[in-house]
C-alpha positions as CSV (number, residue, x, y, z in Angstrom):
1,M,46.5,21.1,-19.9
2,Y,42.9,20.6,-20.0
3,R,43.1,17.1,-18.0
4,P,44.0,18.8,-14.7
5,M,41.3,21.4,-14.9
6,L,38.7,18.5,-15.7
7,L,40.1,16.5,-13.0
8,A,39.7,19.4,-10.4
9,L,36.1,20.2,-11.7
10,A,35.2,16.4,-11.2
11,V,36.6,16.5,-7.6
12,L,34.9,19.8,-7.0
13,L,31.6,18.4,-8.1
14,C,31.9,15.2,-6.0
15,A,32.9,17.2,-3.0
16,S,29.7,19.5,-3.6
17,G,27.7,16.3,-3.6
18,W,29.1,15.1,-0.5
19,A,28.6,18.5,1.3
20,T,24.9,18.5,0.2
21,G,24.2,14.8,0.9
22,G,22.2,14.0,3.9
23,K,21.8,11.0,6.2
24,I,18.6,8.9,6.1
25,L,17.6,6.2,8.4
26,V,15.5,3.6,6.8
27,L,13.1,1.0,8.5
28,P,11.7,-1.1,5.4
29,V,9.3,-4.0,5.1
30,D,10.5,-7.1,3.3
31,G,9.1,-8.9,0.3
32,S,7.3,-6.7,-2.4
33,H,7.4,-3.8,-0.4
34,W,11.2,-3.8,-0.4
35,I,11.3,-3.9,-4.1
36,N,9.7,-0.5,-4.4
37,M,11.7,1.0,-1.3
38,K,14.9,-0.2,-2.9
39,V,14.0,2.0,-6.0
40,L,13.8,5.1,-3.7
41,L,17.0,4.3,-2.0
42,E,19.1,3.8,-5.1
43,E,17.8,7.1,-6.4
44,L,18.6,8.8,-3.1
45,H,22.1,7.2,-3.1
46,G,22.8,8.5,-6.6
47,R,22.0,11.8,-5.3
48,G,24.7,11.7,-2.6
49,H,22.8,10.7,0.4
50,E,24.1,8.3,3.1
51,I,21.5,5.7,3.8
52,M,21.3,3.4,6.7
53,V,18.9,0.3,6.7
54,I,17.5,-1.4,9.7
55,R,17.0,-5.1,8.9
56,H,16.5,-8.5,10.7
57,T,18.6,-11.7,10.5
58,D,15.6,-13.5,8.7
59,N,14.9,-10.8,5.9
60,W,15.0,-12.6,2.5
61,Y,15.0,-9.6,0.3
62,I,16.9,-7.0,2.4
63,K,20.5,-8.0,1.9
64,P,23.1,-7.2,4.7
65,E,25.3,-5.8,2.2
66,S,24.8,-3.5,-0.6
67,N,26.6,-0.8,-2.9
68,F,24.2,1.9,-2.0
69,Y,23.4,1.5,1.7
70,K,24.7,0.4,5.1
71,T,23.0,-1.9,7.4
72,I,22.1,-2.3,11.1
73,T,21.2,-6.0,11.6
74,L,19.0,-6.8,14.5
75,N,19.5,-10.3,15.8
76,L,15.7,-10.9,16.0
77,S,13.1,-12.4,13.8
78,S,10.9,-10.1,12.1
79,G,8.0,-12.6,11.9
80,F,7.8,-11.5,8.1
81,N,9.9,-13.8,6.1
82,E,9.5,-15.9,3.2
83,H,8.7,-19.3,4.6
84,T,5.9,-17.9,6.9
85,F,4.2,-16.0,4.4
86,G,4.5,-18.7,1.9
87,L,2.8,-21.2,4.1
88,S,0.1,-18.6,4.9
89,V,-0.7,-18.1,1.3
90,T,-0.9,-21.9,0.7
91,K,-3.1,-22.2,3.7
92,L,-5.4,-19.5,2.6
93,I,-5.7,-20.9,-0.9
94,K,-6.6,-24.3,0.6
95,M,-9.2,-22.8,2.9
96,R,-10.9,-20.9,0.0
97,R,-11.0,-23.9,-1.9
98,E,-12.6,-26.0,0.9
99,G,-15.7,-23.7,1.1
100,A,-17.1,-20.4,0.2
101,S,-19.4,-20.3,3.1
102,V,-19.7,-17.5,5.6
103,W,-17.9,-19.4,8.1
104,A,-15.0,-20.2,5.7
105,R,-14.6,-16.6,5.0
106,L,-14.6,-15.6,8.8
107,A,-11.9,-18.3,9.2
108,I,-9.8,-16.9,6.5
109,Q,-10.1,-13.4,7.9
110,Y,-9.4,-14.6,11.3
111,D,-6.2,-16.4,10.3
112,V,-5.0,-13.3,8.4
113,M,-5.7,-11.1,11.6
114,N,-3.7,-13.6,13.7
115,M,-0.8,-13.4,11.3
116,F,-0.7,-9.5,11.4
117,Y,-1.3,-9.8,15.2
118,E,2.0,-11.8,15.7
119,V,4.1,-9.6,13.3
120,N,3.2,-6.4,15.1
121,K,3.9,-8.3,18.5
122,K,7.3,-9.1,17.2
123,V,7.7,-5.2,16.0
124,V,6.7,-3.9,19.4
125,Q,9.2,-6.4,21.2
126,M,11.9,-5.3,18.7
127,L,11.3,-1.7,19.5
128,G,11.4,-2.1,23.1
129,N,14.7,-4.0,22.9
130,I,16.1,-0.9,20.9
131,F,14.7,1.6,23.2
132,E,16.0,-0.1,26.3
133,D,19.6,-0.6,24.8
134,K,21.2,2.7,25.7
135,E,24.3,2.1,23.4
136,T,22.0,1.5,20.3
137,M,20.0,4.5,21.2
138,N,23.1,6.6,21.7
139,S,24.6,5.5,18.5
140,L,21.5,6.4,16.6
141,H,21.2,9.9,18.2
142,D,24.9,10.6,17.7
143,A,24.6,9.6,14.0
144,K,22.6,12.8,13.5
145,Y,20.2,11.5,10.8
146,D,18.1,14.0,8.8
147,V,15.1,12.1,8.3
148,V,13.5,8.5,8.8
149,L,12.1,6.8,5.7
150,T,9.8,3.9,6.5
151,D,7.0,1.9,5.3
152,P,4.2,2.2,7.7
153,V,2.5,-1.0,7.2
154,F,4.1,-2.0,10.5
155,G,4.7,0.7,13.1
156,G,8.5,0.3,14.0
157,G,9.8,3.2,11.9
158,V,7.1,5.5,13.3
159,L,7.9,4.7,16.9
160,L,11.6,5.0,16.4
161,A,11.4,8.2,14.4
162,H,9.6,10.1,17.2
163,R,11.7,8.6,20.0
164,L,14.7,10.0,18.0
165,G,13.0,13.4,17.4
166,L,13.4,13.1,13.5
167,P,11.2,14.1,10.7
168,L,9.2,11.3,9.1
169,V,8.5,10.3,5.7
170,F,6.3,7.6,4.5
171,N,6.6,5.2,1.6
172,V,3.0,4.1,1.8
173,R,-0.1,2.7,0.4
174,W,-1.1,0.6,3.6
175,V,-1.0,1.0,7.3
176,F,-2.0,-1.9,9.5
177,Q,-5.2,-0.1,10.2
178,N,-6.2,0.0,6.5
179,E,-5.4,1.9,3.2
180,G,-3.3,5.0,4.2
181,H,-5.9,7.7,3.3
182,Q,-8.2,6.2,5.9
183,I,-6.4,7.5,8.9
184,I,-5.2,10.9,7.7
185,A,-7.9,12.2,5.2
186,P,-11.8,12.7,5.5
187,S,-13.2,9.4,4.3
188,P,-17.0,9.6,3.8
189,L,-18.4,6.0,3.6
190,S,-21.0,7.3,1.1
191,Y,-18.5,7.4,-1.9
192,V,-15.2,6.1,-0.3
193,P,-15.0,2.5,-0.5
194,I,-13.5,0.6,2.3
195,H,-10.9,-1.9,1.0
196,G,-12.1,-5.3,0.9
197,A,-15.8,-4.3,0.1
198,Q,-14.9,-4.3,-3.7
199,L,-17.2,-1.4,-4.2
200,T,-16.8,2.0,-6.5
201,D,-17.4,5.5,-5.7
202,K,-20.9,5.0,-7.0
203,M,-22.8,3.2,-4.4
204,T,-26.6,2.1,-4.2
205,F,-28.1,2.1,-0.7
206,F,-27.5,-1.6,0.0
207,Q,-23.9,-1.1,-1.1
208,R,-23.5,1.6,1.3
209,I,-24.9,-0.7,4.0
210,K,-22.0,-3.4,2.7
211,N,-19.2,-0.4,3.0
212,M,-20.5,0.5,6.5
213,M,-20.4,-3.2,7.5
214,N,-16.8,-3.5,6.2
215,Y,-15.9,-0.3,8.2
216,F,-17.1,-1.9,11.4
217,F,-15.1,-5.0,10.5
218,V,-11.9,-2.8,9.9
219,C,-12.5,-1.1,13.3
220,F,-12.6,-4.6,15.0
221,K,-9.4,-5.6,13.1
222,V,-7.6,-2.5,14.4
223,W,-8.7,-3.1,18.0
224,Y,-7.5,-6.7,17.7
225,V,-4.3,-6.4,15.9
226,A,-3.1,-2.8,16.7
227,D,-4.5,-1.5,19.9
228,S,-3.5,-4.4,22.1
229,N,0.1,-4.3,20.9
230,Y,0.7,-0.6,20.4
231,K,-1.4,1.1,23.1
232,P,0.5,-0.3,26.1
233,F,3.9,0.4,24.4
234,V,3.2,4.0,23.2
235,H,1.7,4.7,27.0
236,R,5.1,3.5,28.4
237,Y,7.4,5.1,26.3
238,F,5.5,8.4,25.2
239,G,3.3,9.1,27.9
240,P,-0.2,8.1,29.1
241,D,-1.9,11.0,26.9
242,V,-0.4,9.8,23.7
243,H,-2.4,7.5,21.3
244,Y,-0.2,5.7,18.8
245,M,-2.4,6.9,16.0
246,E,-1.3,10.4,16.7
247,L,2.3,9.2,15.9
248,F,1.2,8.1,12.5
249,Q,-0.9,11.1,11.6
250,A,2.1,13.4,12.6
251,A,4.3,12.2,9.8
252,D,5.6,15.1,7.7
253,I,5.2,13.5,4.1
254,W,3.1,10.5,2.9
255,L,4.4,9.3,-0.4
256,M,1.5,7.5,-1.6
257,R,2.2,4.6,-4.1
258,N,-1.1,5.1,-6.1
259,D,-2.9,7.9,-7.6
260,F,-6.5,8.7,-9.2
261,I,-5.8,6.7,-12.4
262,F,-5.8,3.8,-10.0
263,E,-8.0,4.8,-7.1
264,F,-11.3,6.5,-6.9
265,P,-11.7,10.2,-6.4
266,R,-11.8,11.1,-2.7
267,P,-10.6,13.8,-0.3
268,T,-7.0,14.1,0.5
269,M,-4.3,16.2,2.3
270,P,-1.6,18.5,1.4
271,N,1.1,16.3,2.7
272,V,0.1,13.4,0.6
273,I,2.3,13.2,-2.4
274,Y,1.2,10.8,-5.2
275,M,4.1,8.8,-6.8
276,S,2.2,5.9,-8.6
277,G,4.3,4.1,-10.7
278,F,7.6,5.6,-9.6
279,Q,9.3,2.2,-9.9
280,C,8.2,1.9,-13.6
281,K,10.9,2.7,-16.3
282,P,11.6,1.9,-20.0
283,P,12.3,-1.7,-20.9
284,K,15.8,-3.1,-21.2
285,P,16.8,-5.6,-23.8
286,L,15.9,-9.2,-22.8
287,P,18.5,-11.8,-22.4
288,K,19.4,-13.4,-25.9
289,E,17.7,-16.8,-25.2
290,L,14.5,-15.0,-23.9
291,E,14.5,-12.7,-26.7
292,D,14.7,-15.5,-29.2
293,F,11.7,-17.3,-27.5
294,V,9.5,-14.1,-27.5
295,Q,10.5,-13.3,-31.2
296,S,9.3,-16.9,-32.1
297,S,5.8,-16.0,-31.1
298,G,5.3,-14.3,-34.4
299,Q,2.3,-12.3,-34.9
300,H,0.6,-13.9,-32.0
301,G,2.6,-12.5,-29.3
302,V,3.5,-13.4,-25.8
303,I,1.5,-13.8,-22.5
304,V,3.4,-13.3,-19.2
305,M,2.5,-14.9,-16.0
306,T,3.8,-14.2,-12.5
307,L,2.0,-14.5,-9.1
308,G,4.6,-12.5,-7.2
309,T,7.2,-12.9,-4.4
310,L,5.1,-14.8,-1.7
311,V,3.8,-17.8,-4.0
312,A,6.6,-20.3,-4.8
313,E,4.0,-22.9,-6.2
314,L,0.3,-23.3,-6.4
315,P,-1.7,-26.7,-5.8
316,E,-0.8,-29.2,-8.8
317,D,-4.5,-29.5,-10.2
318,I,-4.7,-25.6,-10.6
319,T,-1.1,-25.3,-12.4
320,D,-2.4,-28.3,-14.5
321,S,-5.5,-26.4,-15.4
322,I,-3.6,-23.2,-16.2
323,A,-1.0,-25.1,-18.2
324,A,-3.6,-26.8,-20.3
325,A,-5.3,-23.4,-21.1
326,F,-2.1,-22.1,-22.3
327,A,-1.4,-25.1,-24.4
328,R,-4.6,-24.4,-26.3
329,L,-3.5,-20.8,-27.4
330,P,-1.3,-19.9,-30.4
331,Q,0.6,-17.3,-28.2
332,K,3.9,-18.0,-26.6
333,V,3.7,-18.0,-22.7
334,V,6.6,-16.9,-20.3
335,W,5.5,-18.1,-16.8
336,R,7.4,-17.7,-13.5
337,H,6.7,-21.0,-11.9
338,Q,8.6,-23.0,-9.1
339,G,7.8,-26.3,-8.1
340,K,6.7,-29.3,-9.8
341,R,6.5,-29.2,-13.8
342,P,2.8,-29.2,-14.8
343,S,1.8,-32.5,-16.4
344,T,-0.2,-30.6,-19.1
345,L,2.5,-28.0,-20.0
346,G,2.5,-27.0,-23.8
347,N,5.3,-26.6,-26.0
348,N,4.4,-22.9,-26.2
349,T,5.1,-22.3,-22.5
350,L,8.6,-21.3,-21.0
351,L,8.9,-21.8,-17.2
352,L,11.3,-19.8,-15.2
353,D,12.4,-19.3,-11.7
354,W,12.7,-15.7,-12.1
355,L,11.7,-13.2,-15.0
356,P,12.5,-9.5,-15.8
357,Q,8.7,-8.5,-15.4
358,N,9.3,-4.8,-16.4
359,D,11.4,-5.6,-19.5
360,L,8.8,-8.2,-20.7
361,L,5.9,-6.0,-20.0
362,G,7.5,-3.1,-22.0
363,H,8.3,-5.6,-25.0
364,P,6.0,-4.7,-28.1
365,K,5.1,-8.6,-28.4
366,T,3.5,-8.8,-24.9
367,K,-0.1,-9.1,-25.3
368,V,-1.5,-10.0,-21.7
369,F,-0.3,-10.1,-18.2
370,V,-1.6,-12.8,-16.1
371,A,-0.9,-11.5,-12.5
372,H,-2.0,-11.7,-8.7
373,G,-2.8,-8.1,-8.5
374,G,0.1,-6.7,-6.6
375,T,0.3,-3.0,-6.8
376,N,3.9,-3.0,-8.4
377,G,2.9,-5.3,-11.2
378,L,-0.4,-3.5,-11.9
379,Q,1.3,-0.3,-12.0
380,E,3.9,-1.5,-14.4
381,A,1.2,-3.0,-16.6
382,I,-0.7,0.2,-16.7
383,Y,2.7,2.1,-17.6
384,H,3.3,-0.3,-20.5
385,G,-0.4,-0.6,-21.5
386,V,-0.7,-4.3,-21.2
387,P,-4.2,-5.7,-20.2
388,L,-4.7,-8.2,-17.5
389,V,-6.0,-11.5,-16.4
390,G,-6.2,-11.1,-12.5
391,L,-5.7,-14.2,-10.1
392,P,-5.8,-12.4,-6.8
393,L,-4.5,-14.4,-3.8
394,M,-4.7,-12.2,-0.5
395,F,-4.4,-8.8,1.1
396,D,-5.1,-5.9,-1.1
397,Q,-5.1,-7.9,-4.4
398,H,-8.7,-8.6,-4.8
399,D,-9.5,-5.0,-4.4
400,N,-6.7,-4.0,-6.8
401,C,-8.0,-6.5,-9.5
402,F,-11.5,-5.3,-8.8
403,R,-10.3,-1.7,-9.7
404,M,-8.7,-2.7,-12.9
405,Q,-12.0,-4.9,-13.9
406,V,-14.0,-1.8,-13.3
407,R,-11.9,0.2,-15.6
408,G,-12.4,-2.5,-18.4
409,V,-8.7,-3.6,-18.6
410,A,-8.9,-7.0,-16.7
411,K,-10.7,-10.1,-16.3
412,V,-10.6,-11.4,-12.7
413,M,-10.7,-15.2,-11.8
414,D,-11.0,-16.9,-8.5
415,I,-7.7,-18.9,-7.9
416,A,-9.6,-21.4,-5.8
417,T,-12.1,-22.4,-8.4
418,V,-10.1,-21.5,-11.7
419,N,-10.4,-24.3,-14.2
420,E,-9.0,-24.7,-17.7
421,G,-12.3,-23.8,-19.7
422,D,-12.9,-20.4,-17.8
423,F,-9.2,-19.5,-17.6
424,L,-9.0,-20.2,-21.4
425,A,-12.2,-18.0,-21.9
426,A,-10.7,-15.4,-19.9
427,L,-7.5,-15.0,-21.9
428,K,-9.2,-15.2,-25.2
429,A,-11.4,-12.2,-24.0
430,V,-8.5,-10.2,-23.1
431,L,-6.4,-11.3,-26.1
432,Y,-9.2,-10.8,-28.7
433,E,-11.6,-8.1,-27.4
434,P,-10.2,-4.6,-28.6
435,S,-11.6,-2.8,-25.7
436,Y,-9.4,-4.3,-23.0
437,R,-6.1,-2.9,-24.7
438,Q,-7.8,0.4,-25.9
439,N,-8.9,1.1,-22.1
440,M,-5.5,0.1,-20.9
441,T,-3.8,2.3,-23.5
442,K,-6.0,5.2,-22.3
443,L,-4.9,4.6,-18.8
444,S,-1.3,4.5,-19.8
445,A,-1.6,7.9,-21.5
446,L,-2.9,9.2,-18.5
447,H,-0.4,7.9,-16.3
448,R,2.5,9.2,-18.6
449,D,0.9,12.6,-19.0
450,Q,2.5,14.3,-15.8
451,P,4.7,17.4,-15.6
452,I,7.2,15.8,-13.5
453,K,8.0,12.0,-13.2
454,P,6.7,10.1,-9.9
455,L,10.2,9.2,-8.7
456,D,11.6,12.8,-9.1
457,R,8.4,14.1,-7.2
458,A,9.3,11.7,-4.5
459,M,12.9,12.8,-4.4
460,F,11.9,16.4,-4.2
461,W,9.7,15.9,-1.1
462,I,12.3,13.6,0.7
463,E,14.9,16.2,0.3
464,F,12.4,19.0,1.0
465,V,11.9,17.5,4.6
466,M,15.6,17.3,5.0
467,R,16.2,20.8,4.2
468,H,13.6,22.1,6.3
469,K,13.6,19.7,9.1
470,G,10.1,18.6,8.6
471,A,7.0,19.8,6.8
472,A,4.7,20.9,9.9
473,H,3.0,23.5,7.6
474,L,1.6,20.8,5.6
475,R,0.1,18.7,8.6
476,T,-3.4,19.1,9.7
477,E,-4.0,19.6,13.2
478,S,-6.9,17.3,13.4
479,Y,-4.8,14.5,14.6
480,K,-4.6,16.3,17.9
481,M,-8.5,16.4,18.3
482,S,-10.7,13.9,20.1
483,T,-13.4,12.3,18.3
484,I,-15.9,14.5,19.9
485,Q,-13.8,17.7,18.8
486,Y,-13.2,16.3,15.2
487,Y,-16.8,15.9,14.6
488,C,-17.8,18.9,16.5
489,I,-20.1,16.9,18.8
490,D,-19.4,19.2,21.7
491,V,-20.4,22.3,19.5
492,M,-23.6,20.6,18.4
493,A,-24.3,19.6,22.0
494,F,-23.7,23.3,23.1
495,L,-25.9,24.7,20.4
496,L,-28.6,22.1,21.2
497,A,-28.3,23.0,24.9
498,L,-28.7,26.7,23.8
499,V,-31.6,26.2,21.4
500,L,-33.5,24.0,24.1
501,T,-32.8,26.6,26.8
502,V,-34.1,29.4,24.6
503,V,-37.3,27.3,24.0
504,A,-37.5,26.5,27.5
505,V,-37.4,30.2,28.5
506,C,-39.8,30.9,25.7
507,V,-42.3,28.4,26.7
508,S,-42.0,29.5,30.3
509,L,-42.6,33.3,29.4
510,L,-45.6,32.3,27.2
511,K,-46.9,30.1,30.1
512,F,-46.4,33.2,32.4
513,L,-48.1,35.6,30.1
514,W,-51.1,33.1,29.6
515,R,-51.4,32.9,33.3
516,R,-51.6,36.5,33.7
517,L,-54.0,36.9,31.0
518,L,-56.3,34.2,32.6
519,S,-56.0,36.0,36.0
520,R,-57.0,39.5,34.5
521,S,-59.9,38.0,32.7
522,K,-61.3,36.3,35.9
523,L,-60.8,39.6,37.8
524,K,-62.9,41.6,35.0
525,K,-65.6,38.9,35.1
526,Q,-65.9,39.2,38.9
């Protein structure tokens, strides 16, 4: 009797889910960026939304088939693939090891800029092919998507959303110009450090000079990497009066992958929604063999090491130094390592091609996390309260590790000069000095003490944009202003001219009166 009623209720609930579900067009970025985008997509799929992902043939994380999204595969190279970036990371490590001079650092920066220039060039070419393909554009229009969700570290999703006239939501920490806040919110250089400067919000005079110099360098990178690629394209397809930055700044919602536990306090905007740690979750049980290895550590515990998705292997002498340091500790070590087995590897170290990072960090026996400083890994370490030894490689990783070091939860080493003795000393400091774990426990408590989970907050705002066809009431109009208007240079010039005019009139009047007085006095004397 009850089974038909339950079946009807289940069908009704499913049908209501389909009825309220929306259609989302996604332009992601591969690598670690896809790992966190995938978390959002899985949750959106679970809420009944239909998801279409645009990918390239050479994507290595974004698979052509999935249970929770469909794909449009472009028969083009993205320029952002595992092999290319792996080679770039290896080359940068080599350049850093060969010298720490100013010229060596400039060479590294130039190499990184060239890499991003080429990737953005391919993005623009890809968008041009899509825009010129009437069949593809018609199919995208006819699909009647509700929103575009994209990672704006490259500009493809931004341009396509505006071309289709769709609301736009960012899954963002970086845009190709710099950290996301820099292009949407006021960013006074007196207390907002430019990423790459490795400064805090408390700067001395000379640190503010350094911050200003880094800002000028960022402006140069924007001119070199972005302006030359995006300006001609936007002028062609959106009009000569449109600047590509306006299209970025016109996004409805910025889902920011950090917060002020990780970042320094700074001005923000009402359409910036913080979802730091949205990918973090309670640990699942480890596979039996791995659990047995972890439990065998006894009271000493476990060290977890991984250097992310872009580094398959390090130079042999570096891995030998790291392995030798691990071998001198009583802790057990789980190390994600590919490549040649280190000759100094101890019996306490387990090498794996892949490891369940979140589950290991959440294990009660994990004592230290050795990491390259990617945002995802650091946020998982904060969530689980595990202190760090940082080995930053490139991009934002140096600044990320610096922020952890400033908060007293990490020791940071230079991967180019790391040796057995220094690495061992850093490990022992984080293992045995209580302040590191105590400080990380405080950060973890702050992160968890929220009225709503970060992932639920992100879901609400994506669906908010879908329900209301955008969030124009949260967007500032400042992006429509020129630099002269934004800083009120025209107003100051007008007021200055007005004051000068009044002063000139007063001076002229005083001169006139003075002359009259002089002339009268002369007449009286005569």
